[in-house]
N, C-alpha and C positions, 0 to 999 in steps of 0.2 A: 585549514586553508594552506596546505603546503605548496610551496613554489608557485604562488599566484594562480592556483587553480582550485576549484571546488570539486572534490571527488564525488561522483554519483555512484558509479559501479567500478569494477576492476578495470574496465576499458574506457569508460566515459568520464571525462573531466571537462569542466566548463571554466574557461578563463575568467578571472574575476573582473576583467575589464568589460565583459559582456553583461555583468550584473549591475543594475542600478540600485544604489542604496540611498534611501531618504530618511531623514530624521525629523521627528516632530514631537510635540509635547505629549506626554503620556497621561492616560487617565488611571494608570495603575498605582501601585504603592509608592510611597515617598513623601507624603504630606506636603508641606510647603515647598520642599525640594522639587517635587514634580511640577510645580507651577512655573518654575524658572529654568528648567533644563529640558532639552530635547532628547529624552531617553527612549522614546518609542521609535522603533526601526521598522521600515518597510523595504523589503528587497523585491525587485522584479526582474524577470528574465524574459526577453523577447525571443521566443522559440523560432519565429519565422526567419530571423536574420542571423542565426548562429551558424558557425562553421564547426562547432564541437559535436554536433549530432549528424548522423547520416540522414538522407532524405526520408527513409522509412521510419527512423526514430522520430524525426520532426513531425511527420504525419501522425504517428501514434500519439505523441504528446499533445498535439493540437486537437486531435479527436477527443482525448480524455480530459484535458485541462484547459483547452483554449489556446489562443495565440500568445498570450502573455501570462506567465505564471508568477504569482505573488505569494509572499509569506510575510507575516507581521509578528513582531515580538514586542511586548511591553511588560513582561512579567517581572523583570529585574529593575533595580534602581539604576544600574550602570548601563550606559549606552553601549559600551564594549561587550558586555554580557548579552544584551539584547541583540546586538549585531550577530554574535555567534549563534544564538538561539534561532534567529531568523534564517541564517544561512543553513543551519541543520534542518530546519523545517522545509526550506526550499529543496534541499537535496533529497529529503524523504519523499516529498510530493513527486519529484521527477523520477526517483527510484521506483515508486509505485506505478507511475504512468508508463515507465519503460519495461515493467515486468511482463514477461510472456510466460504463461503457465506451460509446463511441459505437456506435449500431446500424450494422450492415453494410448497405451499399447494393449491391444486385445489379447486376452489370455483365455485358456480353456480351463474348465473346472477340473480339479484333481480327482484322481480315482477315489481317494478317501472322502472328498466332499460329495461325490456322486453316491457313494455307499451310504453315508449319513443321511442324505436326502431321501433315499429309497426306504431306509429303516424308519425315518420319521413319518413318512407317508403310511407305512405299515402300521405303526403305533396309532396314528390318528384314525386310520380305517378301523382298527380293532376297537377304539373308544366309541366310534360311531355305531359299529355293529352291536356293541353292548347297550346302546340306547334304544335299539329297535324293540318293537312290541314282540313278545314271544309268539312263535308260530303255533298252530293248533296241535302239532305232533309233539311239542315240548312238554 
């Protein structure tokens, strides 16, 4: 969380003031300690009202994750560690939602692959000819 931003990608950063952090009691490890401390952290990010994403990015995230993205952490005993884990999970979810796979570029078969294909067809044809019933003149 360098300089009050959560880094999602190289060009996308979300101001921490746009992320709502809530603490509650955890059901995770900690024994009696868990009964008295609010170590469970839930972070939520309202995609509709952010200025950190472009209109296209907002539409893409809303389509994939919905208008509000949430992440929860209750793995650790420490509230600070759970906060870091929840922020990392939020960043991962947003990173996956913003990922656009590169478009496929059409390629042509190489000369070698064409040659191998024709040779394989010839071998297969030879195997099948060997399975035929012998003709009367054999």
